[in-house]
C-alpha positions in Angstrom: 4.1 2.1 34.0 4.9 2.0 29.9 6.5 -1.2 29.8 4.0 -2.7 31.3 1.2 -1.4 29.1 3.8 -2.4 26.2 3.6 -5.8 27.6 -0.4 -6.0 27.9 -0.6 -4.8 24.4 1.9 -7.4 23.1 0.5 -10.5 24.9 -3.2 -9.2 22.9 -0.9 -9.2 19.8 0.4 -12.8 19.9 -3.5 -14.0 19.4 -4.1 -11.7 16.6 -4.3 -12.7 13.3 -2.4 -11.0 10.7 -2.8 -10.5 6.5 -0.4 -9.0 4.3 -2.9 -6.3 2.0 0.4 -5.7 0.0 1.7 -8.5 -1.8 0.3 -10.7 -4.8 0.1 -13.6 -3.2 -0.7 -12.3 0.6 0.4 -14.3 3.5 -1.4 -14.3 7.3 1.2 -13.7 9.9 1.2 -14.3 13.5 2.3 -10.7 14.8 5.4 -12.0 18.0 6.3 -8.0 18.7 5.7 -5.1 17.9 9.6 -2.5 16.7 10.8 0.7 18.6 11.5 1.9 15.0 9.6 2.4 12.4 10.2 1.6 9.0 11.6 4.4 8.0 14.5 3.5 10.6 14.8 -0.5 10.4 17.4 -2.1 8.6 16.5 -4.7 6.4 18.3 -8.0 6.1 19.9 -7.5 9.0 21.8 -4.7 7.9 23.5 -6.2 5.1 23.3 -3.8 2.2 22.2 -0.9 4.5 18.7 -0.6 3.3 16.0 0.3 5.3 12.8 -1.6 5.2 10.7 1.9 4.3 13.4 1.3 1.3 13.1 -2.4 0.2 9.0 -2.5 0.1 9.6 0.6 -2.4 12.3 -1.6 -4.4 11.0 -4.4 -4.3 7.1 -3.9 -4.3 6.6 -0.8 -4.9 5.2 0.7 -2.3 5.1 4.4 -0.5 4.6 3.6 3.1 1.6 6.7 4.0 3.3 6.4 8.2 7.3 5.2 7.6 7.3 5.9 11.3 4.7 4.0 12.5 5.8 0.7 14.4 6.3 -2.2 12.8 4.6 -6.0 13.3 7.7 -8.1 13.7 7.0 -12.0 12.9 10.7 -13.9 14.4 11.5 -16.7 11.7 14.5 -19.6 11.9 17.7 -18.5 12.3 17.6 -15.5 14.3 16.0 -14.3 11.4 12.9 -11.1 11.5 9.8 -9.9 9.3 9.0 -6.7 9.9 5.3 -5.9 8.6 4.8 -1.9 8.4 0.8 -1.9 10.2 -0.2 0.3 7.1 -0.2 -3.4 5.1 -1.8 -5.7 7.0 -5.4 -6.0 8.2 -7.0 -8.5 11.4 -7.8 -11.9 10.0 -11.9 -12.7 11.3 -12.5 -15.9 12.9 -13.7 -18.0 10.0 -17.5 -19.7 12.5 -18.6 -23.3 11.4 -21.8 -23.0 9.6 -23.0 -25.1 12.6 -22.1 -23.1 15.8 -25.0 -21.3 17.5 -23.1 -19.1 19.6 
């Protein structure tokens, strides 16, 4: 039952456009999935330096997470690379409506 609910949520998540709020030049991303672990347990840099996503965000951007245990949004990149974005550092982008649309 839990796996079925997770798959339904992931389908909904794939349609959303998200925007970062912690960068100097914020970017839009599309989410591919959610992580099982939070930023306090996920390894950054594919585990190369043995630091977590939470530690990376503080060292690189001076951002302290209020909820590091929440799952992260995962965006898949090239060559099996995954980008992890904590949920609290993202906002939902609303679709831009053209002035001539009368819906």
